[in-house]
C-alpha positions as CSV (number, residue, x, y, z in Angstrom):
1,M,117.9,91.3,110.7
2,G,115.0,89.2,109.6
3,L,114.1,91.7,106.8
4,S,112.1,90.6,103.8
5,R,112.8,92.0,100.3
6,A,111.1,91.0,97.1
7,E,113.4,90.7,94.2
8,S,110.9,91.4,91.5
9,R,110.5,94.7,89.8
10,G,107.4,96.9,90.0
11,R,105.6,98.8,87.3
12,A,107.8,101.9,87.9
13,G,110.9,99.7,87.2
14,M,112.2,99.9,90.7
15,M,112.8,96.9,93.0
16,A,109.7,96.0,95.0
17,F,111.3,96.4,98.5
18,D,109.9,96.0,102.0
19,P,111.6,98.1,104.6
20,A,109.9,96.0,107.4
21,V,108.3,97.5,110.5
22,A,111.6,97.4,112.2
23,L,112.9,100.1,110.0
24,H,110.0,102.6,110.5
25,A,111.2,105.6,112.5
26,T,108.8,105.6,115.4
27,E,110.1,108.7,117.2
28,P,112.2,111.9,116.5
29,P,116.0,111.3,116.4
30,E,116.3,113.6,119.4
31,A,114.4,110.9,121.4
32,R,117.1,108.4,120.3
33,G,119.9,110.7,121.6
34,L,120.8,112.3,118.2
35,R,120.8,115.8,117.0
36,R,118.6,116.5,114.0
37,D,121.7,116.6,111.7
38,E,123.1,113.3,113.1
39,V,120.6,111.1,111.1
40,R,122.3,109.0,108.5
41,L,122.7,110.3,104.9
42,L,122.8,107.9,102.0
43,V,124.4,109.7,99.0
44,S,123.6,108.3,95.6
45,H,125.8,109.6,92.8
46,L,124.2,108.7,89.5
47,D,127.6,107.9,88.1
48,G,127.4,104.7,90.2
49,R,128.9,105.6,93.5
50,L,127.2,105.3,96.9
51,E,128.3,106.9,100.2
52,H,127.1,106.3,103.7
53,R,127.5,109.4,105.8
54,R,125.8,111.5,108.5
55,F,123.7,114.5,107.5
56,Y,126.0,117.0,109.2
57,E,128.6,116.0,106.6
58,L,126.5,117.6,103.8
59,P,129.0,120.5,103.3
60,Q,131.7,117.9,102.5
61,V,129.5,116.4,99.8
62,L,128.1,119.6,98.1
63,R,130.2,122.1,96.2
64,A,130.6,125.8,96.2
65,G,128.0,127.2,93.8
66,D,125.5,124.4,94.4
67,L,122.0,125.8,95.2
68,L,119.6,124.2,97.7
69,V,115.9,125.1,97.3
70,V,114.0,124.7,100.5
71,N,110.3,124.7,101.4
72,T,109.5,127.3,104.1
73,S,106.0,126.0,104.9
74,G,105.4,125.5,108.6
75,T,103.5,122.4,109.9
76,L,100.0,122.9,111.3
77,A,98.7,121.0,114.3
78,A,96.1,119.7,111.8
79,S,94.4,116.9,113.7
80,L,91.3,117.8,115.6
81,Q,89.1,115.8,118.0
82,A,85.6,115.7,116.6
83,E,82.2,114.2,117.3
84,R,79.6,112.9,114.9
85,A,75.9,113.6,115.3
86,D,75.4,110.2,117.0
87,G,78.1,110.9,119.5
88,T,80.8,108.8,117.9
89,R,84.2,110.3,118.5
90,V,86.4,110.7,115.5
91,E,89.4,112.7,114.2
92,L,89.2,115.4,111.6
93,H,92.4,116.1,109.6
94,I,92.6,119.5,108.1
95,S,94.4,119.3,104.7
96,T,94.5,122.0,102.0
97,E,92.8,125.4,101.8
98,L,90.8,125.7,98.6
99,P,89.7,128.9,96.8
100,G,86.8,130.5,98.6
101,H,88.2,129.6,102.0
102,L,86.9,126.0,101.8
103,W,89.2,123.2,103.0
104,T,89.8,119.6,102.1
105,V,89.5,117.4,105.2
106,E,89.7,113.8,106.1
107,L,87.4,112.1,108.6
108,R,89.1,109.2,110.5
109,Q,88.0,106.7,113.0
110,L,89.9,106.3,116.2
111,G,92.2,103.3,116.7
112,P,94.2,101.8,119.5
113,V,97.4,103.5,118.3
114,A,96.4,106.0,115.7
115,S,93.4,106.8,113.6
116,K,92.4,105.1,110.4
117,P,90.4,106.2,107.3
118,L,86.6,106.3,107.8
119,Q,84.5,105.5,104.8
120,T,81.0,106.0,106.2
121,A,80.9,109.9,106.0
122,A,78.4,111.5,103.7
123,A,77.9,114.8,102.0
124,G,75.9,117.2,104.3
125,E,77.3,115.7,107.5
126,T,78.4,118.1,110.2
127,V,80.8,117.2,112.9
128,R,81.3,119.1,116.1
129,L,84.7,120.5,117.0
130,P,86.3,122.0,120.1
131,A,85.1,125.5,121.3
132,D,81.8,125.1,119.4
133,G,83.5,124.8,116.0
134,R,81.8,122.8,113.2
135,A,82.9,121.2,110.0
136,T,80.3,120.4,107.3
137,L,81.2,118.0,104.5
138,L,80.0,119.5,101.2
139,A,81.1,117.1,98.5
140,P,83.6,114.3,97.9
141,Y,87.0,115.5,96.9
142,P,87.8,115.4,94.1
143,F,84.2,115.6,93.0
144,G,83.3,112.9,90.5
145,G,79.7,114.0,89.8
146,R,78.0,112.1,92.7
147,L,77.3,113.7,96.1
148,L,76.4,110.3,97.5
149,A,79.8,108.7,96.6
150,T,82.1,107.5,99.3
151,S,85.3,109.3,99.7
152,R,88.4,109.6,101.8
153,L,88.7,113.4,101.3
154,W,86.0,116.0,101.4
155,A,85.6,119.6,100.5
156,A,84.3,121.2,103.7
157,A,83.2,124.4,105.2
158,L,84.8,125.2,108.6
159,E,82.9,127.3,111.1
160,L,85.4,128.3,113.8
161,P,85.6,131.0,116.5
162,M,89.0,132.3,115.1
163,P,91.2,132.0,112.0
164,V,92.1,128.4,111.1
165,V,95.8,128.6,111.8
166,D,95.1,130.1,115.3
167,Y,92.4,127.6,116.0
168,L,94.6,124.6,115.1
169,A,97.5,126.1,117.3
170,Q,95.1,126.1,120.2
171,Y,93.0,123.0,119.8
172,G,94.9,120.7,117.3
173,S,97.7,118.2,117.4
174,P,100.1,117.0,114.8
175,I,98.9,114.4,112.3
176,R,100.5,111.0,112.9
177,Y,100.1,107.5,111.7
178,E,100.4,104.0,113.2
179,Y,104.1,103.8,112.7
180,V,104.5,106.7,115.3
181,P,102.8,105.1,118.3
182,Q,103.4,108.1,120.7
183,A,102.3,111.7,120.4
184,W,105.0,114.3,119.9
185,P,104.8,118.1,120.3
186,I,104.3,120.3,117.2
187,D,107.9,121.6,117.5
188,D,109.1,118.2,116.6
189,Y,107.3,118.6,113.3
190,Q,108.8,121.9,112.3
191,T,111.8,122.5,110.1
192,I,114.2,125.4,110.8
193,F,113.1,126.9,107.5
194,A,109.4,127.3,108.5
195,T,108.2,130.9,108.1
196,E,104.6,130.5,107.0
197,M,102.2,128.1,108.6
198,G,100.1,126.0,106.2
199,S,101.2,122.3,105.8
200,A,99.0,119.5,107.1
201,E,102.1,117.3,107.4
202,M,105.7,118.3,107.8
203,P,107.9,118.9,104.6
204,S,110.2,116.4,106.2
205,A,113.2,116.5,103.9
206,G,114.1,119.8,105.6
207,R,114.0,118.4,109.1
208,P,117.6,117.3,109.5
209,F,118.9,120.8,108.8
210,T,120.1,122.8,111.8
211,R,121.1,126.4,112.0
212,E,124.8,125.3,112.5
213,L,124.6,123.2,109.4
214,V,123.1,126.0,107.4
215,A,125.9,128.3,108.5
216,A,128.5,125.7,107.5
217,L,126.8,125.3,104.1
218,R,126.8,129.0,103.4
219,A,130.4,129.3,104.6
220,S,131.3,126.6,102.0
221,G,129.7,128.5,99.2
222,V,126.4,126.6,99.0
223,G,123.4,128.8,98.3
224,I,119.9,128.4,99.8
225,A,116.7,129.7,98.1
226,P,113.2,129.5,99.5
227,L,109.7,128.7,98.1
228,V,106.4,127.6,99.7
229,L,104.3,124.6,99.1
230,H,101.7,123.7,101.8
231,T,101.5,120.0,101.9
232,G,98.1,118.2,102.2
233,V,97.4,115.0,104.1
234,S,99.3,112.0,102.7
235,S,97.7,108.6,102.2
236,P,100.0,105.9,103.7
237,E,97.1,103.5,103.8
238,H,96.1,103.7,100.2
239,H,99.2,105.3,98.4
240,E,97.0,107.8,96.5
241,P,98.8,110.5,94.5
242,P,98.8,114.0,96.1
243,Y,95.9,116.3,95.2
244,E,96.1,120.1,94.6
245,E,98.4,121.9,96.9
246,R,99.0,125.6,97.3
247,Y,102.4,126.9,96.3
248,R,104.4,130.1,95.8
249,V,107.7,130.4,93.9
250,P,109.2,133.9,94.5
251,H,110.8,135.9,91.7
252,E,114.2,135.9,93.4
253,T,114.2,132.1,93.8
254,A,113.3,131.6,90.1
255,E,116.1,134.0,89.1
256,R,118.7,132.3,91.3
257,I,117.8,128.9,89.8
258,N,118.0,130.2,86.3
259,E,121.4,131.8,87.0
260,A,122.7,128.6,88.6
261,H,121.7,126.6,85.5
262,A,123.2,129.1,83.2
263,A,126.5,128.8,85.1
264,G,126.4,125.0,85.0
265,R,125.8,124.7,88.7
266,T,123.8,122.0,90.5
267,V,120.3,122.8,91.8
268,I,119.2,120.5,94.5
269,A,115.6,120.3,95.8
270,V,115.2,119.7,99.5
271,G,112.1,117.5,99.3
272,T,109.7,116.3,96.7
273,T,107.4,119.3,97.5
274,V,110.0,121.6,96.1
275,V,110.2,119.5,92.9
276,R,106.5,119.7,92.5
277,A,106.4,123.5,92.9
278,L,109.3,124.1,90.6
279,E,108.3,121.8,87.8
280,T,104.9,123.5,87.9
281,V,106.4,126.9,87.0
282,T,109.2,125.7,84.6
283,D,108.7,125.9,80.9
284,E,109.8,123.4,78.2
285,H,113.1,125.4,77.7
286,G,114.0,124.8,81.4
287,I,113.3,128.4,82.4
288,V,111.9,128.7,85.9
289,H,109.2,131.4,86.3
290,P,107.8,133.0,89.5
291,G,104.3,131.9,90.2
292,A,101.6,131.1,92.8
293,G,98.4,129.0,93.0
294,W,97.5,125.4,93.3
295,T,99.4,122.6,91.6
296,D,98.0,119.1,90.8
297,L,101.3,118.1,89.1
298,V,102.3,114.5,89.8
299,I,105.7,113.4,88.5
300,A,105.7,110.1,86.6
301,P,108.9,107.9,86.2
302,D,109.2,108.8,82.5
303,D,108.7,112.5,82.9
304,E,111.6,114.8,82.0
305,L,112.5,117.2,84.9
306,H,113.8,120.7,83.9
307,A,114.1,122.6,87.2
308,I,116.3,120.5,89.4
309,D,119.4,118.4,89.1
310,G,119.4,116.6,92.5
311,L,117.2,115.9,95.5
312,V,117.4,115.6,99.3
313,T,114.6,113.3,100.4
314,G,113.7,110.6,102.8
315,L,113.2,106.9,102.1
316,H,109.8,105.8,100.7
317,E,107.8,102.7,100.2
318,P,107.7,101.4,96.6
319,H,104.1,102.5,96.0
320,A,104.6,106.1,97.1
321,T,104.5,108.8,94.4
322,H,107.9,110.0,95.8
323,V,109.5,107.0,94.3
324,S,108.2,107.8,90.9
325,M,109.8,111.2,91.2
326,I,113.1,109.6,92.2
327,R,112.9,107.4,89.1
328,A,112.4,110.5,87.0
329,I,115.6,112.0,88.4
330,A,117.5,108.8,87.9
331,R,116.5,108.4,84.3
332,R,118.8,111.2,83.3
333,A,121.6,108.7,83.8
334,G,119.9,106.0,81.8
335,G,120.0,102.4,83.0
336,R,122.9,103.2,85.3
337,G,120.8,105.7,87.2
338,A,118.1,103.2,87.8
339,A,120.6,100.6,88.9
340,V,122.1,103.1,91.4
341,I,118.8,103.8,93.0
342,D,117.9,100.1,93.2
343,R,121.2,99.5,94.9
344,A,120.8,102.4,97.2
345,Y,117.5,101.1,98.5
346,R,119.0,97.6,98.9
347,E,121.8,99.0,101.0
348,A,119.5,101.3,102.9
349,I,117.6,98.2,104.0
350,E,120.7,96.2,104.7
351,H,122.2,98.9,106.8
352,G,119.1,99.6,108.8
353,Y,118.3,103.1,107.5
354,L,115.0,104.4,109.0
355,W,112.0,105.4,107.0
356,H,109.4,108.2,107.2
357,E,109.5,111.8,108.6
358,F,111.7,111.0,111.6
359,G,114.0,108.8,109.7
360,D,117.2,109.1,107.7
361,A,118.0,111.0,104.6
362,H,118.8,110.3,100.9
363,L,120.8,112.7,98.7
364,I,120.7,112.0,94.9
365,L,123.3,113.8,92.9
366,P,123.6,114.0,89.1
367,E,125.9,111.9,86.9
368,V,127.9,114.9,85.7
369,R,128.8,117.8,88.0
370,R,130.9,120.8,87.1
């Protein structure tokens, strides 16, 4: 296939792998003639086994009593056309709502395919938005003590003629990066679980689920519990860790997770956003508590996870923070777990699995399942 793959190991202990441009999912699977749940599913059992399946086969892999925890945040059309004071056209990406109704935003320069980070913005700058809207950059985010510092993200005040969610629905478009050369409608960036709008980018681990698949999972005895974490903008160009994101873990969801653990059942997070929210509200004894707020938690490879046993996720570049989280899950099985994940990524590349939000899926299951 002409794919390159470095055989050295990175700082996180995982193989430094290169999925190559050919493996980037450049369009939704529906544009390739597939249903959402027909994307491929790589199943990594931390006891050493790997399976190559399709996502609609998930009920055959999971067991009665397993609990899936899903993110019900809906994706905003968070990219806006904007204009600087000198008339230069740019894009403004709306990210995360902060206390006091301020927002983190990213100003980006236009490119031939998609926009790229812009490093010449300054505190105090105001850009014009559609329908006489305005966004004023207040301070670099996170603030390091110097207003004059350069920054990718900014704390900003938005002056809009209507609420932010309504404004973006009318004037915005989905955020996309260079690996997706064509614009797609916002419906292609929604999961079936979405009930509350608020994510700058799709919580993409939930995308392959269909209503038919959910019905089949429930019929097989698999439970589904919701929470909300509104994702901010990612940083595919710089691989920065995520900043504070707003979350809410309901009382009923916390209760169901605790009951599942007490019964020896497997709790599986659908997406790294779910892991981030749950580990924020889980104490050192492994008890999950209801909670809401903003989390700045970043999972390191050596961290011990308490809230979840398995993970449904996509495939990620080696520098992404998602990979650190996967390493933290794998470490429960010791060296064997790390070897399984390394082999899974090798096989994903060799079998042509597709990366990113429109790509294929990866299910990681614990070493011991009752």
